[in-house]
N, C-alpha and C positions, 0 to 999 in steps of 0.2 A: 293394744290393737283396736279396742272400739274405740277408745279415746281419739289415738292418732286420727282414725280415719273420720271421727264425726268433725274432729278440728280442723283437718284439711278440707273438707266438703266446707264445711260455713265457710273457711277463707278463699274459698274458690280455688285451692290448688291441686293437681293432682296426686300429691302424695306430703306425708308430714316431711318437710325439710331437715326439723332441727331435732339434735338428740338432748333428750331430757335424764337429769340427775335427781334423784331426792334426797334428800338427806337428813335425818332426826338428829333433834339437840339432845345430846344424853340428861336422862332425869325429868326430864321436861315432855307435856304435850305438844311442843312445836315441831314444825319440820317444813326445812328447805327448798326451793323447787328452782333448780338452774335448765335453762335455755339454752343449747348453743347453737347457731344456726348461720346461714351462709352472707346473711346481711343483718344489720343491728333492727330493719324494721322486721321481717320474718321472725327473728327472735323475739321481740316485742309482743307481734301480734298473733303468735302463738302459745306464748307465756298467758296473753287474757285470755288464749281459748281455752286453755285448761283449766284456768278459772272460772270461765263461765258455764263450761259444761262438763265437770269434774263430776258435780252429782249424777250422772248418767251411769258411772261404775261407781262413785262412792258407796251411792245408798243399798246398793246390792251387797256390798263388802260390809261398811262397817257397821248399816245399820240407820240408829237415830242419830249417830254422831254428827255434829257441825261442824265445818270448819268456815274459819273465819281468816280476811288477809287482814295481817298486821302490818305487811308492808307491801305497798301498791308496785310494781315493776316499774322499770322504766328503762328509756330505751339505753341501750349499751352505748356508750362513750368511747370506750377503744375495742381493740382484739384482744380474744383474751391468749392469744401467744401472737407475738413479732414474727413476721415473715424474714427470713435468711434469703435474701435474694441474691448471694453471689455465688450460689453453685448452678442456681439457674442460668445465670446471666452467663456464666462459663459453658454452661453446657451449650446456651443459644450461639454465642460467640464459634465456638467450634463447630456446630453444626452449619453455622452460613458459611463457614470459611471454607469445609469440605462441602459445599455443593457448589460457592464457588469455584473451586479447583476442578471438581467432578464435571462443571459446565465449559474451562476452559480444556479441559485435556478431550472433552468431546467435540467441543468446536475444533481442535487441533485436529484430531484422531478424523473424525467423521468429516469435516468440513474439508481438510484437505486443501486448505489455502495457504501460499506461499507469503510469509507473513518476513522471515528472516532470512539473511544471506545463509545459515545452516540450515533452513527449510531448502530453498534453494539446490546447494549444493548436494543435498542429500534425496531428494524427491524429481527432480529434472532432469532430463537426462541430456542436456547438454551444459557448457561452461558457462561461467559468468565471466562476460569481459569488463562491465563496467557495473557500479552502483551510482546510481542520481540520486542524492538526498533530495528530499522537499524542498522546495523554492518557492518560497512567497511572490505573489505574481504583484501585489498592489504594496511596495513597502510604505508609500504615504498615507495618512488617514483621508486627507482630500481625495484620493483614486480610490481607496475602496468606498468610503460614501457616497462616490458616482456610481458604484459599479462598475468601474472600469478595469478590463482585463488586457496587461498588459504582455506582448508576447515573451516566450520565452525563449528567443533568440539568443547565441550569446553576443551576438553581434548590438544586441539591447545593452545600454548603461547600466541599468538599473540590477543586470542579473549578476549575482555576486562571485567575485573572485574564485571560489571554491567550485561554484559551478562551471564556469568556464575554464578550468584548470582538469578537473574529472574529465570534461569531453579530449582537452589535447593529450594527456596521457592516454585516454582510450583509441585516439586516432594513431598514435603510434604505434599500438598494441595491432589495429587492425589494420594498418598500411603493412608492417610485418609478418602478418600471417597471411594477408594477399600475394604479396608481392611472391612471398615464397612459393607459395603453389599455384601462381600466374591468374590469379583470378583478376576480371575488373569490372566485373555487371554486378553488384550487388543489389539483391532486392530487401527490403524491412521492411516486418508485419507486426503483427499480434491477432493473441486469441480473440479479445471482446475490441468493441468500441471504449474509447475514452482512458486510453493506458498510454498516450501520450506516443503515439507511432508516428505520428504526421511530424511533432515539433522534432521527436529524436533527429527522423530523417532528414529533416531541414539542417540540422545543427549540425550531423555528421558530413552533410555534402559541403556545408559552408567550412568545417574544421578541415577537410581537403585540399576545400581551393585557400584556403587561407596558407598553405602549404606549399604553394606555390603548383598545385597541380591541376588542370585542366580537367573540369568534374561535370559532367549533365545531371541534373537533378532534374526526374521524370517521375509525375504523379499519376501513379498507376492503377490508382483510384477512379476507375471512369465511371461508377455507380453513383461515387458521393465525392466529388473534387474537392478538396478543401485545400489544397497547399497554395494555391493563388490570393487567399486572402491573408495567411498566415506569413507571406513572401512580400503582399502589399506588390503584387503586381499586375498588370493590364495587360489583357491577352488581346493581342491584334488579331483580324481574318486573316488566315493561312497559317498561324504560330502555332495553334491548337494541338495538342499531341495526336491526337487523331487524324489531323492534316496534315502534320509533317513525314509522321511514320509513313502514309501511303503517298506521298510526294517529296521525300527529303533534301533536295537540291544540295548547295550548301551547306555544310554545317555551321558555317561560320555566322551565319545567319540568323542563329537560333538567338534568341533575346538573352541577355545578360543583367543576371541582376546587379543594380545600382551601384555603385561603388565599391565592386568584387567583379573583374571583368573575365576570370578564370573561371566562373560559375556560372553555366548556361542554363537555362529552364525550359523544360518543355512540359506545360500544365494545360489543364483542361478547365472548365467551367461549365460546362453543363452536363447533365447525367446521360450515358452512352448505353442503351440497352444492349447493344450489340459487342459488350465491350470482351465478353470471351471471343469469340470472333475474330477481333483486332487482334486481342493478345498471342491468341496461336497462328494469325495471318502468317504465310510467306515473306509478305512486306515488313512486317515485324522484327522477323529472324534478320532478315537482309537490311535492316536500319540499325537492329543492334550488333550488327558485323560492323558495318559500316563506323558504329560510334567509337568501337572499341580501338578501332583502328585512329580516330581523331582523338578520341579522350582518353583520358590517363586512368576516370574512372567512372561507371554511370552506376546510380545511384536511384533507385526506384521504390518510392512508397506505395504498397499495397491495401487494400482493404483486409478489414479482419478475417483471420483465417474461418473463424465459425459460422460467417454472416454470408459468407459469399466462396465460391469458387474459383476466382479470378485470380485469388493469392495463388493457388496450385497450377493454375495455369502460366503465372509469372515464372514461378519455381520451374518451370518446363525450357524458361529461355533464359534464366540467370545464371550466372555461374558460382553463385553463394547465395545464403540470405543471414540475417540477425532477428532475432525474437523480441520484443520489446516485454517486459513483463512486469507490470503493476502491482505495488504492493498488496496484497489482500483482494485482487481485481479474479484472478481465474484459480479454480483447482487444476491439484499438480496432475491429475490424470487427463484432464482435457489438454491442458499444456502438452502434456506426453505425445497426446494423440494425435495433435497438430503437427509436433516435431516429425514423427515418424509419416505424416502425411505429404510433407516437404519430403522428406526424404526420400522416398517413395518416387517423387515426383522426379526425381534427377537431380537433386540441387543439395550441396552440403550447407550443413546449418555449421555457421563456424562458432555459434555461441549467442548469449541473451545479454540484454540493458537490466538489470532491474531498475524500474524506475518508481518514482515519487516515493523513495522511503524515509519513513517519518523515522525520527531517532530517539529510540526509547533505550535505558540501559538495561531491561529485562530482556533485551533483542543483542544484546553483548556487541562488541565491537565490529566493524565494518571491514570490508577489504581494504578500502581507501580513507586513512585518514582525515580531518577536516583542517588537518595541521600543513601549511606548503612546504614545510621541511620534511615531512611524511611523505606528501605526493613526491617528491622531489627528490628523493632518495629510491620509491618506489620506480620512477621514470630511469633511474641512473643506467641502467641495463643497456639503453640505447644512446647514451649520447655520455657513455664513457671515455675517457680521456681529452674531453672536449674543453679547452681552456679559452676560447672570446668567441663570439659572432654578433652579427647585428640581427636579433632576433629576440627569443625569450630568455636570454642568458643562455642559453643551451648549448647555441651552435649546431649546425648541421647544414650538410651540403645535398644538391641533389644526385649526385653520382653516387657519393657514399654513406653508407650507412651506419658506422659506427666509426668513432675513434676520430672523427673529423677535428679539425682547425677552429677553419672558420664558417660562416652560413651567412647567407642573406634571408631575412624573414620578416614578420611582422611584430612590434615589438609592445612591450606594454608600459615603455617609461613613463607616455601621458597617455592611459588608457588601454585602452584593447584596438585601438587603431591601427593604421598602417603607420610605416616610419622604421627609424631605427632605434632597437632598444639597447640595454643596456649591454656593457662586458659580460662576455660566460663566466659561468662560476665553475671551478675546477669540481670534479667530483670526487671526493674521498672516499665513497662505497665501494668497497670490492666487490667485483662483477658475481665473484660467489654469492654474496650474500642475498641477490636479488632475486624473487621471485618466480624468473623463468631465464637465469641465467644458460641453462642450457636449450641452445635453439631448436634443438631438433625433439625437445620435448611440451608437446603444446600445453 
């Protein structure tokens, strides 16, 4: 211990790092000293320290004996024992994997975000009526470099067939539910901002209007109106939502979407601080009553429920509501609180739209397949027995909902525009195999 502490002190170390081993060569007066330390330099320095300061101890023990160095120490060129890294690597990999799994579990349980359709079905207190997959806004490299954002309306030719077809299937389901319950005024809302609520509302109104229904689209977000930008509409004096509600006049004079005469637009451009008074006014109730007589459907885009009370005010005058839920945006508890708030206002929540869903295999298959044939089979409950039609190939009639032979609509023989579509396709799928064959079961 005396020699160890002396060497450590001279080397400026807090303690003697190495292990010293001394062996005697049999039948000689020779000894060999080994020093094993954490680094080659420390082992070399400690060996030289022992040689330099050994006399502090050896003179007291060995008297007049003299120790001579026959072979000077050298810096070690390699380790005494090779490191076996495999067990450590496996241990670290297992540890990292467990940490990642733990983080995912914590984020899934504690975070309570809606990431999959299974999450939606188990955690949210309303059914999912449609799942909208993620759609790239800029399909061309030039558009992405310019930073331009294309509108996500189904009338935009850059939107994919899957995107438009999902809305057609959703329209069929929505029309059936609203017609069965006798609803005409539909409000569309979301919990948070930037969940795609306004785009979903516009596409719903367009799809209903493309089905030869007279539709009135109202921008109910009077605090932050945005529909006029999305629809590319100009608002003339006397045609803003607050002006028309207070002085309805002839509803035929409400501006219509260019190229779609069955869709009327009641929009706003400036923020109205007294929005709640306008929504809850007697004039608004009278106007909606008049609109229900003139239009087949009234679709209202409302503000996010978590940020304004306007949505709850609209719920008091609307017949039913839809909630847009973007993947990973809001927590399930907050979503359910907003659903309960709408219900307490006296409006039925028909269901929700799961929006901007990125396709990961980890999340499992979605309700709607990416294949047209799958979508066609799922829609067959409403078009069972259709043999032909000038439309999307399904065929429908304004007076009959099921089993019709002919119908006129808007075909996709040349894109998604107006005109005659191809002949209808017989539906071979038995109605018992469809997901809503029992129309009494929502």
